[in-house]
Jmol script that loads the backbone (N, CA, C; Angstrom):
load data "model"
ATOM      1  N   MET A   1       4.609 -12.573   5.281  1.00  0.00           N
ATOM      2  CA  MET A   1       3.319 -11.672   4.994  1.00  0.00           C
ATOM      3  C   MET A   1       3.358 -10.825   3.976  1.00  0.00           C
ATOM      4  N   GLN A   2       4.918 -10.533   3.239  1.00  0.00           N
ATOM      5  CA  GLN A   2       4.679  -9.705   2.182  1.00  0.00           C
ATOM      6  C   GLN A   2       3.954 -10.313   1.040  1.00  0.00           C
ATOM      7  N   GLU A   3       4.002 -11.819   0.632  1.00  0.00           N
ATOM      8  CA  GLU A   3       3.303 -12.700  -0.327  1.00  0.00           C
ATOM      9  C   GLU A   3       1.655 -12.422   0.039  1.00  0.00           C
ATOM     10  N   MET A   4       1.092 -12.173   1.238  1.00  0.00           N
ATOM     11  CA  MET A   4      -0.081 -12.196   1.357  1.00  0.00           C
ATOM     12  C   MET A   4      -0.848 -10.806   0.832  1.00  0.00           C
ATOM     13  N   PHE A   5       0.142 -10.036   0.984  1.00  0.00           N
ATOM     14  CA  PHE A   5      -0.267  -8.232   0.621  1.00  0.00           C
ATOM     15  C   PHE A   5      -0.689  -8.215  -0.968  1.00  0.00           C
ATOM     16  N   LEU A   6       0.459  -8.807  -1.696  1.00  0.00           N
ATOM     17  CA  LEU A   6       0.567  -8.868  -2.883  1.00  0.00           C
ATOM     18  C   LEU A   6      -0.531  -9.325  -3.522  1.00  0.00           C
ATOM     19  N   LYS A   7      -0.986 -10.739  -3.140  1.00  0.00           N
ATOM     20  CA  LYS A   7      -2.022 -11.403  -3.472  1.00  0.00           C
ATOM     21  C   LYS A   7      -3.618 -10.584  -3.117  1.00  0.00           C
ATOM     22  N   ILE A   8      -3.719  -9.792  -2.092  1.00  0.00           N
ATOM     23  CA  ILE A   8      -4.493  -9.152  -1.863  1.00  0.00           C
ATOM     24  C   ILE A   8      -4.723  -8.321  -2.775  1.00  0.00           C
ATOM     25  N   CYS A   9      -3.756  -7.322  -3.008  1.00  0.00           N
ATOM     26  CA  CYS A   9      -3.794  -6.351  -3.883  1.00  0.00           C
ATOM     27  C   CYS A   9      -4.108  -6.803  -5.711  1.00  0.00           C
ATOM     28  N   THR A  10      -3.715  -7.897  -5.870  1.00  0.00           N
ATOM     29  CA  THR A  10      -3.935  -8.812  -7.191  1.00  0.00           C
ATOM     30  C   THR A  10      -5.170  -9.011  -7.524  1.00  0.00           C
ATOM     31  N   PHE A  11      -5.735  -9.577  -6.639  1.00  0.00           N
ATOM     32  CA  PHE A  11      -7.310 -10.315  -6.809  1.00  0.00           C
ATOM     33  C   PHE A  11      -8.567  -9.394  -7.052  1.00  0.00           C
ATOM     34  N   HIS A  12      -9.270  -9.395  -8.563  1.00  0.00           N
ATOM     35  CA  HIS A  12     -10.093  -8.569  -8.911  1.00  0.00           C
ATOM     36  C   HIS A  12     -11.282  -8.532  -8.228  1.00  0.00           C
ATOM     37  N   TRP A  13     -11.471  -9.726  -7.783  1.00  0.00           N
ATOM     38  CA  TRP A  13     -12.927  -9.855  -6.485  1.00  0.00           C
ATOM     39  C   TRP A  13     -12.664  -8.991  -5.253  1.00  0.00           C
ATOM     40  N   ILE A  14     -11.800  -8.612  -4.580  1.00  0.00           N
ATOM     41  CA  ILE A  14     -11.380  -8.238  -3.545  1.00  0.00           C
ATOM     42  C   ILE A  14     -11.695  -6.667  -4.216  1.00  0.00           C
ATOM     43  N   LYS A  15     -11.475  -5.919  -5.338  1.00  0.00           N
ATOM     44  CA  LYS A  15     -11.467  -4.750  -5.530  1.00  0.00           C
ATOM     45  C   LYS A  15     -13.075  -4.525  -5.891  1.00  0.00           C
ATOM     46  N   LYS A  16     -13.833  -5.691  -6.280  1.00  0.00           N
ATOM     47  CA  LYS A  16     -15.236  -5.611  -6.393  1.00  0.00           C
ATOM     48  C   LYS A  16     -16.103  -5.401  -5.099  1.00  0.00           C
ATOM     49  N   VAL A  17     -15.090  -5.637  -3.850  1.00  0.00           N
ATOM     50  CA  VAL A  17     -15.839  -6.365  -2.850  1.00  0.00           C
ATOM     51  C   VAL A  17     -15.369  -4.575  -2.054  1.00  0.00           C
ATOM     52  N   CYS A  18     -14.470  -4.075  -2.049  1.00  0.00           N
ATOM     53  CA  CYS A  18     -14.216  -2.587  -1.231  1.00  0.00           C
ATOM     54  C   CYS A  18     -14.991  -1.593  -2.215  1.00  0.00           C
ATOM     55  N   LYS A  19     -15.435  -1.685  -3.494  1.00  0.00           N
ATOM     56  CA  LYS A  19     -16.116  -0.661  -4.290  1.00  0.00           C
ATOM     57  C   LYS A  19     -17.822  -0.921  -3.734  1.00  0.00           C
ATOM     58  N   MET A  20     -18.489  -1.959  -3.173  1.00  0.00           N
ATOM     59  CA  MET A  20     -19.521  -2.136  -2.396  1.00  0.00           C
ATOM     60  C   MET A  20     -19.656  -1.609  -0.978  1.00  0.00           C
ATOM     61  N   ASN A  21     -18.930  -1.860  -0.484  1.00  0.00           N
ATOM     62  CA  ASN A  21     -18.400  -1.696   0.958  1.00  0.00           C
ATOM     63  C   ASN A  21     -18.416   0.050   1.417  1.00  0.00           C
ATOM     64  N   PRO A  22     -19.568   0.736   1.842  1.00  0.00           N
ATOM     65  CA  PRO A  22     -18.882   2.146   2.012  1.00  0.00           C
ATOM     66  C   PRO A  22     -18.141   2.553   3.211  1.00  0.00           C
ATOM     67  N   LYS A  23     -18.002   1.141   4.050  1.00  0.00           N
ATOM     68  CA  LYS A  23     -17.184   1.968   4.965  1.00  0.00           C
ATOM     69  C   LYS A  23     -15.691   1.665   4.700  1.00  0.00           C
ATOM     70  N   ILE A  24     -15.607   0.871   4.020  1.00  0.00           N
ATOM     71  CA  ILE A  24     -13.989   1.135   3.251  1.00  0.00           C
ATOM     72  C   ILE A  24     -14.276   2.246   2.298  1.00  0.00           C
ATOM     73  N   MET A  25     -15.107   2.560   1.508  1.00  0.00           N
ATOM     74  CA  MET A  25     -14.835   3.563   0.333  1.00  0.00           C
ATOM     75  C   MET A  25     -14.757   5.184   1.401  1.00  0.00           C
ATOM     76  N   ASN A  26     -15.040   5.426   2.633  1.00  0.00           N
ATOM     77  CA  ASN A  26     -14.647   6.250   3.450  1.00  0.00           C
ATOM     78  C   ASN A  26     -13.510   6.265   4.268  1.00  0.00           C
ATOM     79  N   CYS A  27     -13.113   5.238   4.236  1.00  0.00           N
ATOM     80  CA  CYS A  27     -11.909   5.102   5.036  1.00  0.00           C
ATOM     81  C   CYS A  27     -10.552   5.804   5.274  1.00  0.00           C
ATOM     82  N   LYS A  28     -10.541   6.439   6.256  1.00  0.00           N
ATOM     83  CA  LYS A  28      -9.085   7.474   6.490  1.00  0.00           C
ATOM     84  C   LYS A  28      -8.142   6.498   6.861  1.00  0.00           C
ATOM     85  N   HIS A  29      -7.407   6.445   5.533  1.00  0.00           N
ATOM     86  CA  HIS A  29      -6.466   5.633   5.617  1.00  0.00           C
ATOM     87  C   HIS A  29      -5.150   5.454   6.540  1.00  0.00           C
ATOM     88  N   LYS A  30      -4.626   4.368   6.680  1.00  0.00           N
ATOM     89  CA  LYS A  30      -3.425   4.201   7.813  1.00  0.00           C
ATOM     90  C   LYS A  30      -2.442   3.279   7.125  1.00  0.00           C
ATOM     91  N   TRP A  31      -1.892   3.710   6.241  1.00  0.00           N
ATOM     92  CA  TRP A  31      -0.648   3.191   5.667  1.00  0.00           C
ATOM     93  C   TRP A  31       0.292   2.822   6.298  1.00  0.00           C
ATOM     94  N   ILE A  32       0.576   1.467   5.543  1.00  0.00           N
ATOM     95  CA  ILE A  32       1.492   1.062   6.133  1.00  0.00           C
ATOM     96  C   ILE A  32       2.768   0.271   5.174  1.00  0.00           C
ATOM     97  N   VAL A  33       3.945   0.717   5.215  1.00  0.00           N
ATOM     98  CA  VAL A  33       4.911   0.441   3.890  1.00  0.00           C
ATOM     99  C   VAL A  33       5.345  -0.748   4.538  1.00  0.00           C
ATOM    100  N   TYR A  34       5.199  -1.917   3.335  1.00  0.00           N
ATOM    101  CA  TYR A  34       5.663  -3.239   3.408  1.00  0.00           C
ATOM    102  C   TYR A  34       6.569  -3.890   2.226  1.00  0.00           C
ATOM    103  N   SER A  35       6.793  -3.060   1.515  1.00  0.00           N
ATOM    104  CA  SER A  35       7.588  -3.664   0.263  1.00  0.00           C
ATOM    105  C   SER A  35       8.040  -2.715  -0.781  1.00  0.00           C
ATOM    106  N   THR A  36       8.721  -2.891  -1.634  1.00  0.00           N
ATOM    107  CA  THR A  36       9.071  -2.157  -2.541  1.00  0.00           C
ATOM    108  C   THR A  36       8.956  -3.071  -3.983  1.00  0.00           C
ATOM    109  N   ALA A  37       8.557  -1.968  -5.193  1.00  0.00           N
ATOM    110  CA  ALA A  37       8.435  -2.922  -6.709  1.00  0.00           C
ATOM    111  C   ALA A  37       9.532  -2.266  -7.407  1.00  0.00           C
ATOM    112  N   LEU A  38       9.999  -2.713  -8.339  1.00  0.00           N
ATOM    113  CA  LEU A  38      11.432  -2.677  -9.117  1.00  0.00           C
ATOM    114  C   LEU A  38      10.588  -2.016 -10.422  1.00  0.00           C
ATOM    115  N   CYS A  39       9.343  -2.609 -10.878  1.00  0.00           N
ATOM    116  CA  CYS A  39       8.977  -2.117 -11.982  1.00  0.00           C
ATOM    117  C   CYS A  39       7.768  -1.601 -12.414  1.00  0.00           C
ATOM    118  N   PRO A  40       7.299  -0.719 -11.980  1.00  0.00           N
ATOM    119  CA  PRO A  40       8.202   0.771 -12.066  1.00  0.00           C
ATOM    120  C   PRO A  40       8.766   0.911 -10.582  1.00  0.00           C
ATOM    121  N   PRO A  41       9.635   1.299 -10.146  1.00  0.00           N
ATOM    122  CA  PRO A  41      10.307   1.563  -8.666  1.00  0.00           C
ATOM    123  C   PRO A  41       8.856   2.335  -8.062  1.00  0.00           C
ATOM    124  N   THR A  42       8.553   1.604  -7.328  1.00  0.00           N
ATOM    125  CA  THR A  42       7.191   2.035  -6.223  1.00  0.00           C
ATOM    126  C   THR A  42       7.576   1.582  -4.841  1.00  0.00           C
ATOM    127  N   ILE A  43       7.259   2.344  -3.697  1.00  0.00           N
ATOM    128  CA  ILE A  43       7.216   2.177  -2.615  1.00  0.00           C
ATOM    129  C   ILE A  43       5.746   1.278  -2.263  1.00  0.00           C
ATOM    130  N   MET A  44       5.523   0.216  -1.941  1.00  0.00           N
ATOM    131  CA  MET A  44       4.098  -0.644  -1.683  1.00  0.00           C
ATOM    132  C   MET A  44       3.608  -0.147  -0.190  1.00  0.00           C
ATOM    133  N   VAL A  45       2.629   0.143  -0.139  1.00  0.00           N
ATOM    134  CA  VAL A  45       1.898   0.605   1.175  1.00  0.00           C
ATOM    135  C   VAL A  45       0.465  -0.411   1.251  1.00  0.00           C
ATOM    136  N   HIS A  46      -0.068  -0.268   2.371  1.00  0.00           N
ATOM    137  CA  HIS A  46      -1.403  -1.255   2.651  1.00  0.00           C
ATOM    138  C   HIS A  46      -2.168  -0.434   3.681  1.00  0.00           C
ATOM    139  N   CYS A  47      -3.266  -0.450   3.664  1.00  0.00           N
ATOM    140  CA  CYS A  47      -3.941   0.127   5.037  1.00  0.00           C
ATOM    141  C   CYS A  47      -4.620  -0.886   5.597  1.00  0.00           C
ATOM    142  N   GLY A  48      -4.006  -0.779   7.018  1.00  0.00           N
ATOM    143  CA  GLY A  48      -4.583  -1.868   7.990  1.00  0.00           C
ATOM    144  C   GLY A  48      -6.053  -1.770   8.259  1.00  0.00           C
ATOM    145  N   LYS A  49      -6.716  -0.491   7.745  1.00  0.00           N
ATOM    146  CA  LYS A  49      -8.168  -0.506   8.243  1.00  0.00           C
ATOM    147  C   LYS A  49      -9.232  -1.216   7.021  1.00  0.00           C
ATOM    148  N   CYS A  50      -9.001  -0.833   6.097  1.00  0.00           N
ATOM    149  CA  CYS A  50      -9.900  -0.992   4.899  1.00  0.00           C
ATOM    150  C   CYS A  50      -9.180  -2.565   3.997  1.00  0.00           C
ATOM    151  N   ASP A  51      -7.763  -2.721   4.026  1.00  0.00           N
ATOM    152  CA  ASP A  51      -7.247  -3.714   3.310  1.00  0.00           C
ATOM    153  C   ASP A  51      -6.957  -3.198   1.920  1.00  0.00           C
ATOM    154  N   LYS A  52      -6.772  -1.961   1.488  1.00  0.00           N
ATOM    155  CA  LYS A  52      -6.319  -1.376   0.011  1.00  0.00           C
ATOM    156  C   LYS A  52      -5.423  -1.131   0.224  1.00  0.00           C
ATOM    157  N   CYS A  53      -4.414  -1.348  -1.045  1.00  0.00           N
ATOM    158  CA  CYS A  53      -3.179  -1.060  -1.333  1.00  0.00           C
ATOM    159  C   CYS A  53      -2.918  -0.319  -2.253  1.00  0.00           C
ATOM    160  N   GLY A  54      -1.611   0.424  -2.029  1.00  0.00           N
ATOM    161  CA  GLY A  54      -1.540   1.642  -2.971  1.00  0.00           C
ATOM    162  C   GLY A  54      -0.061   1.865  -2.975  1.00  0.00           C
ATOM    163  N   GLY A  55       0.415   2.832  -3.867  1.00  0.00           N
ATOM    164  CA  GLY A  55       1.837   3.063  -4.260  1.00  0.00           C
ATOM    165  C   GLY A  55       2.250   4.425  -4.176  1.00  0.00           C
ATOM    166  N   ILE A  56       3.805   4.492  -3.524  1.00  0.00           N
ATOM    167  CA  ILE A  56       4.313   5.876  -3.798  1.00  0.00           C
ATOM    168  C   ILE A  56       5.501   5.753  -4.853  1.00  0.00           C
ATOM    169  N   THR A  57       5.268   6.689  -5.915  1.00  0.00           N
ATOM    170  CA  THR A  57       6.180   6.583  -7.171  1.00  0.00           C
ATOM    171  C   THR A  57       6.957   8.231  -6.722  1.00  0.00           C
ATOM    172  N   ASP A  58       6.653   9.017  -5.869  1.00  0.00           N
ATOM    173  CA  ASP A  58       7.186  10.182  -5.949  1.00  0.00           C
ATOM    174  C   ASP A  58       7.827  10.564  -4.230  1.00  0.00           C
ATOM    175  N   TYR A  59       8.972   9.803  -4.026  1.00  0.00           N
ATOM    176  CA  TYR A  59       9.515   9.501  -2.957  1.00  0.00           C
ATOM    177  C   TYR A  59      11.350  10.071  -2.940  1.00  0.00           C
ATOM    178  N   GLU A  60      11.574  10.176  -1.950  1.00  0.00           N
ATOM    179  CA  GLU A  60      13.382  10.370  -1.847  1.00  0.00           C
ATOM    180  C   GLU A  60      14.083   9.660  -1.733  1.00  0.00           C
ATOM    181  N   MET A  61      15.452   9.445  -2.199  1.00  0.00           N
ATOM    182  CA  MET A  61      16.130   8.231  -2.231  1.00  0.00           C
ATOM    183  C   MET A  61      16.517   7.616  -0.839  1.00  0.00           C
ATOM    184  N   GLU A  62      16.191   9.046   0.465  1.00  0.00           N
ATOM    185  CA  GLU A  62      16.032   8.459   1.741  1.00  0.00           C
ATOM    186  C   GLU A  62      14.872   7.354   2.164  1.00  0.00           C
ATOM    187  N   GLU A  63      13.785   7.755   1.665  1.00  0.00           N
ATOM    188  CA  GLU A  63      12.675   6.964   1.427  1.00  0.00           C
ATOM    189  C   GLU A  63      12.466   5.568   1.072  1.00  0.00           C
ATOM    190  N   TRP A  64      13.089   5.410  -0.405  1.00  0.00           N
ATOM    191  CA  TRP A  64      13.338   4.376  -0.833  1.00  0.00           C
ATOM    192  C   TRP A  64      14.332   3.331  -0.226  1.00  0.00           C
ATOM    193  N   TYR A  65      15.428   3.650   0.207  1.00  0.00           N
ATOM    194  CA  TYR A  65      16.233   2.714   1.160  1.00  0.00           C
ATOM    195  C   TYR A  65      15.511   2.574   2.239  1.00  0.00           C
ATOM    196  N   ARG A  66      14.631   3.293   2.810  1.00  0.00           N
ATOM    197  CA  ARG A  66      14.473   2.873   4.269  1.00  0.00           C
ATOM    198  C   ARG A  66      12.987   1.935   3.926  1.00  0.00           C
ATOM    199  N   ALA A  67      12.157   1.890   2.716  1.00  0.00           N
ATOM    200  CA  ALA A  67      11.128   1.231   2.304  1.00  0.00           C
ATOM    201  C   ALA A  67      11.957  -0.221   1.629  1.00  0.00           C
ATOM    202  N   PHE A  68      13.417  -0.149   1.442  1.00  0.00           N
ATOM    203  CA  PHE A  68      13.643  -1.553   0.774  1.00  0.00           C
ATOM    204  C   PHE A  68      13.943  -2.864   1.675  1.00  0.00           C
ATOM    205  N   SER A  69      13.757  -2.499   2.963  1.00  0.00           N
ATOM    206  CA  SER A  69      14.074  -3.423   4.023  1.00  0.00           C
ATOM    207  C   SER A  69      12.635  -3.490   4.692  1.00  0.00           C
ATOM    208  N   ALA A  70      11.466  -2.615   4.431  1.00  0.00           N
ATOM    209  CA  ALA A  70      10.335  -2.937   5.007  1.00  0.00           C
ATOM    210  C   ALA A  70       9.514  -4.295   4.919  1.00  0.00           C
ATOM    211  N   SER A  71      10.190  -5.178   4.234  1.00  0.00           N
ATOM    212  CA  SER A  71       9.502  -6.381   4.314  1.00  0.00           C
ATOM    213  C   SER A  71       9.770  -7.162   5.635  1.00  0.00           C
ATOM    214  N   SER A  72      11.084  -6.772   6.025  1.00  0.00           N
ATOM    215  CA  SER A  72      10.977  -7.403   7.505  1.00  0.00           C
ATOM    216  C   SER A  72      10.799  -6.719   8.745  1.00  0.00           C
ATOM    217  N   GLU A  73      10.445  -5.288   8.387  1.00  0.00           N
ATOM    218  CA  GLU A  73      10.270  -4.361   9.430  1.00  0.00           C
ATOM    219  C   GLU A  73       9.321  -3.141   8.887  1.00  0.00           C
ATOM    220  N   PRO A  74       7.934  -3.666   8.606  1.00  0.00           N
ATOM    221  CA  PRO A  74       6.882  -2.654   8.341  1.00  0.00           C
ATOM    222  C   PRO A  74       6.716  -1.430   9.004  1.00  0.00           C
ATOM    223  N   TYR A  75       6.309  -0.078   8.677  1.00  0.00           N
ATOM    224  CA  TYR A  75       6.975   1.103   9.474  1.00  0.00           C
ATOM    225  C   TYR A  75       5.366   1.603   8.804  1.00  0.00           C
ATOM    226  N   PRO A  76       4.931   2.565   9.534  1.00  0.00           N
ATOM    227  CA  PRO A  76       3.676   3.818   9.016  1.00  0.00           C
ATOM    228  C   PRO A  76       4.424   4.358   8.155  1.00  0.00           C
ATOM    229  N   TRP A  77       3.375   4.813   7.099  1.00  0.00           N
ATOM    230  CA  TRP A  77       3.527   6.126   6.128  1.00  0.00           C
ATOM    231  C   TRP A  77       3.010   7.350   6.433  1.00  0.00           C
ATOM    232  N   GLN A  78       3.532   8.424   6.786  1.00  0.00           N
ATOM    233  CA  GLN A  78       2.758   9.762   7.029  1.00  0.00           C
ATOM    234  C   GLN A  78       2.352  10.679   6.020  1.00  0.00           C
ATOM    235  N   ASP A  79       2.479  10.604   4.885  1.00  0.00           N
ATOM    236  CA  ASP A  79       2.394  11.371   3.822  1.00  0.00           C
ATOM    237  C   ASP A  79       1.225  10.920   3.088  1.00  0.00           C
ATOM    238  N   ASN A  80       0.224  10.913   3.324  1.00  0.00           N
ATOM    239  CA  ASN A  80      -1.132  10.174   2.368  1.00  0.00           C
ATOM    240  C   ASN A  80      -1.377  10.754   1.066  1.00  0.00           C
ATOM    241  N   SER A  81      -0.849  12.421   1.046  1.00  0.00           N
ATOM    242  CA  SER A  81      -1.129  13.078  -0.160  1.00  0.00           C
ATOM    243  C   SER A  81      -0.269  12.204  -1.143  1.00  0.00           C
ATOM    244  N   ARG A  82       0.723  11.413  -0.963  1.00  0.00           N
ATOM    245  CA  ARG A  82       1.653  11.214  -2.043  1.00  0.00           C
ATOM    246  C   ARG A  82       1.254   9.595  -2.594  1.00  0.00           C
ATOM    247  N   VAL A  83       0.197   8.831  -1.933  1.00  0.00           N
ATOM    248  CA  VAL A  83      -0.223   7.167  -1.900  1.00  0.00           C
ATOM    249  C   VAL A  83      -1.086   7.433  -3.343  1.00  0.00           C
ATOM    250  N   GLU A  84      -0.889   6.817  -4.519  1.00  0.00           N
ATOM    251  CA  GLU A  84      -2.168   6.277  -5.157  1.00  0.00           C
ATOM    252  C   GLU A  84      -2.520   5.242  -4.747  1.00  0.00           C
ATOM    253  N   VAL A  85      -3.749   5.172  -4.237  1.00  0.00           N
ATOM    254  CA  VAL A  85      -4.702   3.963  -4.098  1.00  0.00           C
ATOM    255  C   VAL A  85      -4.914   3.399  -5.252  1.00  0.00           C
ATOM    256  N   TYR A  86      -4.719   1.936  -5.362  1.00  0.00           N
ATOM    257  CA  TYR A  86      -5.002   0.716  -6.256  1.00  0.00           C
ATOM    258  C   TYR A  86      -6.668   0.433  -6.062  1.00  0.00           C
ATOM    259  N   GLU A  87      -7.298   0.822  -7.196  1.00  0.00           N
ATOM    260  CA  GLU A  87      -8.634   0.498  -7.268  1.00  0.00           C
ATOM    261  C   GLU A  87      -8.628  -0.884  -7.766  1.00  0.00           C
TER     262      GLU A  87
END
end "model"
wireframe off; spacefill off
backbone 0.3
color backbone group
């Protein structure tokens, strides 16, 4: 599952499709933590409604430790204000 999310986040053509679809542009994201990235240290999130990906670089250590095991147990992220949406 984690590999699928990473592939979606990296394909350039997905970005173009998202920009053309007004439903996706106006999405009220429901972020799910699915992984971490080490360089730079980032908590990785995915919106199940519009398929956009994002990251959180402003986190507490407890949040990082919980996210580190999210690849086996994804969970909802509550603070949308700290998510950087990847365009």
